[in-house]
N, C-alpha and C positions, 0 to 999 in steps of 0.2 A: 620320226623325233620331232619334227617342226609342228607336226599336229598335236603330239603329245604335250608339248610345252604350251600350246595355245589353250588346250583343254585344261591343263593344271591351273593356268592364269585365270581362266573363266571360273573355276571352281573356288579359287581363292577370293575372287571379287564377290561371288555370291555368298560366301561365308562372311565376310566383313559386312556386307549390307545387311545380312540377318542379324549380326551382332549389334549394329547401330539401331536397328528397329526394336530389338529386344530391350536395349538400354532405355531408349525412348518411351517404351510401353512401361517399364518399371518405374520411370520418374513419375509418369502420368497417375499410375496406381497409388504412389506413395505421397502424392501432392496433398497438402492439408492434413496428413497424418502426423501424430506424434511418433518418436521413435519406437515406442512400444505398441503402435497400432492406433485405432481410433476408439473414441467413446461410444458408448451404446446409448443414443439419444433417447431411447425408450426405456432404459433400465434404471432401477433404483440404485444400483450398484455399478456404475459405469467405470470402466477400466481403460487405461491408456495414458499417455503422457503429453505434457506440454513442452513445446520446443524451448521454452526458456529454461526449464529444468527437468531433464528426463526422468529424475527421480520423484517428481512431483513435489519435492521440497519437504518430504515426509521421513525419509530414512537417512540415518548417518552411515557413511561408507564403512566397510569392515577394514580391519587393519591391512589385509591384503590388497583391497582396492586402493587404500591410501599409499601403500608402498608402490603399487603399479604405476602411481601417478607422479612418483618422486621426481622423474626427469623433466616433468612439466611444471615443477614448482618454480614460482617467480621469486626473486629475491626482494623480500618485502622491506629489507632494510634500506634499500635504495630507492624504493618506491616513493614518488612525489604526488600527494593528493592534489586533485584540481583545486584551484583558488576559489574560495567562496567570498563573495563580496559581503561586507559588513554594513548593512543598511543603517541609516541614520534618521529613522522615523520618529517623530513626536506626536503620536496620535494616528488617527485614520480619516481618510477622506473617502466618501462613497459617492457614486454617481447619482444624478438626480432621479434615475429610474429605480434606484434602490427602494425597496419596501421597509428596509430597516431605518430606525430612528436612534441616533447616537447622541448622547449629551453626557455631561458630568453632574453628579449630585453630591449633596452633603452626605457624610458617612452616617451610619446607623450609630445613634447614641450608645455609650458604653454599657449603660444599664440595661439596654436592650439586646445585648450581645452576650455570647458565651465564648470562652477562650479554648481555643484547640492547639495543643502543643504537637509539633511535628519535629522528627528528627531531621537534622540538617541534611543527612545522607538521602532523605527521601526526595531531594530535588531530582534524583535519577529516576524517579517513578511516576507514571501517569501517562494519561493519553496525549498530552502535550509536550512530551519529551522531544528534543531536537537531537536527531542522529544523522549526521552527514560526514563529508570528507574532513570537516574541521573538528567536529565533536563526536567522541566515540561514546558507545553504549557502556555505561558504568555499572549497571544493575547486574547482580550475579546471574548468569544464564540459567542456573538451575532454579533460581526464583521465578524467572520468566516461564520456564517450561511447566512449573507447577501451577501457573495461572491461566495455562492454555486450555482451550475447549476443542474437542475433535468436532470439525465441521460436518463430517458424515452422520455421526450420531445426532448431532443437534438438528440437522435437516430432516432426518428421519422422524424426529419427535416434534418438529416444528409445525407451523401452520401449513395447511394443504395448498394454499395460494402462494407459498414463499418458496416455490421450487427454483433450483438452480443446478448447474452441472459441476461435478468434481472429477479430477482425473484419478482419483484413488480413495481409500478410506482413512488415510492418516494426515489430511490437511487440517492444520490447527490455527487458531486465532484466539486473542484475548476475549474474555467473557463479555465485557461491555461492548466491544466491537462487533462481535458475533450476533448479539442481540439487536444491535442497530441495523446490521446488515440484513437479517432476516426480515425485519420490519420493512426495510426498503425494498426487498425483494417481493413481499406481499403486495406492496403498493405498485411495484412495476408490473407483477403479473396481472393485477387488477386492471391496469391500463391496456396491456397487451399480452395475451397468453403466450406469444412467442419469446417473451423475456425469460421463459423457463430454460431457454438455450444459453443464457450467460453462464459462461465457464469461469470458475475460480482456478485459474491455472497454478497459482502459488499464493501462499500466505506466509506463514512464519518459516524462517530458515535458522537453522542452527548455525554457530560460528564455524563449524567444520564444512557445512555445505556451502556457506558464503566464501570460505577459503578456496573451495574447489571451483566455484565460479570464477573468483579472481585469478586463479591459476590458469583455468581454460582460457580466459580472456586475456591473458598476458598482462593484466593491469589496465586495459583499454576498455572504458565503458563499463567498468565493474569496481565496486567499492571494496576496500579492504575489509577483513573480518572486524566486526564490531563497529563498522562505520556505514553499515547498509540499513536502511529503514525496515528491510524485511525482518530483521533480528528482533525488532520491538514487538512483533506480534500483533501489530495494529494496521498493518497493510495487506491488501489483497490486490493482486494482478489479474485484471479481468480480460476475457477473450469471449468468443462466441462460438458454439458448437451448433452447426446447422442440421436442418432435417436431411440434408444430403450427406451427413456424416462426415463433413469437413469442418476443420477449425479456421476461423477467420479472426482477423483484428476486429475488436469491438468498435462498431460504428463503420465498419467496411461498406464503402458504397456499392460494392460489386455484389453484394447479398442484401436484398430488402430488409430481411428479418435482423441481421447484424446490424444494419444502419439504423433501424427503427428502435432496437434495444439500446444502442449506443446513446442515441439522443434522449431516451427516457432516463437512463441512469444518470447521465450528466444533468439533466434537470432535477432529478430527485435527491442526488447525493448530499447537498448541503443541508437539506430537510432533515437528514438522519445523521448528520455529524461527519460526513466524509468529504474530503477534499482531494482534488486531482493533485497528487504530490509533486509532480514535475511538469508544470504547465509550459506550454511553448513560450519562448522568448525570456525565460527566467533563469537560463543556466547559471548566469553570473551570481545568483543568490544561492541556488541549490547545489552547484558544483556538478550537476548532472546534464549531459547533452540532451537537447529537446527530443532526439530520436529514440532516446533510451527509455523503455517502460513508459509509454505515453498513457497507458491506461492503468496505472498504479493508483489505487484509490487508498487513502490513509484516513483512518479514524481519529478525529480531534474533538469531537463532541459539539454539541449545539450550545451557545449561538456562535462559537469561534468559527465553525465551517462557513456559516452565512457571511460573516464579516469578510473572511478571506475570499470567498467567491465573488461577492459583490464588489469589493475593492480590488480585485486581481492581485491579491497578496500571496506570497508564498508562506510556508511556515515560518522560514527564517525571518521574513519581513514582519509577520504578525507578531512574533514573540518579541521583536525589537520594539514594535510600536505600542504593545500592551503595557510596556514599562512607563509610559507617560501617565498611567492610571494606577493610583496607589490606594492604600486603606483610607487615606484622608481626602482623596479625589477619584472615587470609583466611576468606572464607565457605566453609563446606563444604557441597556440595549432593549428596544422594543420592536417586535417583530409582527405585531397585529394580534398575537395569540398569547404571548407571554412576555414579562419584563424580567430582565436579569441585571444583575450588578456584577461587574468583572473588575478585578484589580490584582496588581502585581505585588508581591512581598519579597524583597531581596534577603539573602541570606549571606552574612558575613562569612569570609573564608575560614575563620578560626571558631565559629559558632558551632555548638553541638546541638542545640535545639532552637526552635523559633516559635514565638506565641502569636497565634492568628485570631483576631475577632471576627466572629461570623455571627449574623443576626439569628436570634432565638426562633425556633419553630419555622425555620425555613429550610428547604432542600439546598445542599451546596456541595460541590466537589472541589477538591484541592489536588491539583497536578504540579509536579516539578516540571521545570523546562530543560533539565539536565545540564544546565550551565551555571546559573547563579541565583535561582529563586523559585518561587511557587507563583502559580496563577490561580486565584480563588474565583469561583463561579457560583453566585448565589441566585436561585430562582425566587423572584419576589412575588410574581403572580402569574 
């Protein structure tokens, strides 16, 4: 009997050891993979998932899936959004190393302008809209969806040198943002072919998907629905998919290709109108912790991205600072290649429309700020 007990104990110990080794091996095999597997680095139609959003941000859950998550739902009525500091900027200050030249100029004479009439509600539309814990997305989500472009189809029809990775075929982005992103990736791949491993892990999120993220996080490091920059359709979250079929943080120093690609994207971004939406040390302004979505790039357009990058301004700070420049005192921006005039047009709360003077025969854009007015950008030369 004594020998039988010892034999049984030895067998149990061996079984436990085998179990531990098996678990350890399983963790090693899945390290760096998304919940659905890995991307195919050499495929034109890679599949797999990003750990930030297993669905790839592309599909809204079914009614059955929503019901299954009912127990996880956070009580949003008691949720308190992070405090966002209100900047009090009166213009911009750039370092001496900046290649930009900022100044104020006399406005274009009225006879040389044409009048553009905008609906007051359009302050909630455009590439400079501010969406954060303080300001909610106001535009009808259906309108946003109608303006989105499928990144998979666009990449397939784009320039051969503009390759990048996608976790599926349903990632979407605003049209002007995807054109700028493609141009940036063409430039990045020209510098280093390894930039083809840059992975767009997420772009547009629907309100339902954002709610799922919020619930899954229990309201920690996640924005309420309609308070997430993902819902604008102007943001891309970037990672890196290596030749070893593992996913890395963009700029990860443990992988030479990921590190090189991260440096190139960071250097090129503002030339193509992108900013790092949540830069380190700026959580007081953005309401988002530094360690959350460090490589979320937001399209705001040129020259705004260059001013924000050179001056280390968040979107929140920039939109406050631009209010110092009006139709009677425009901001002149020269970047060595082009000259722009930028100014802010406030909209009264009870206004239905607003008239804006823009120079004749000049390209211009008008974007709302989602708060109280428009930012007008005129390309002078």
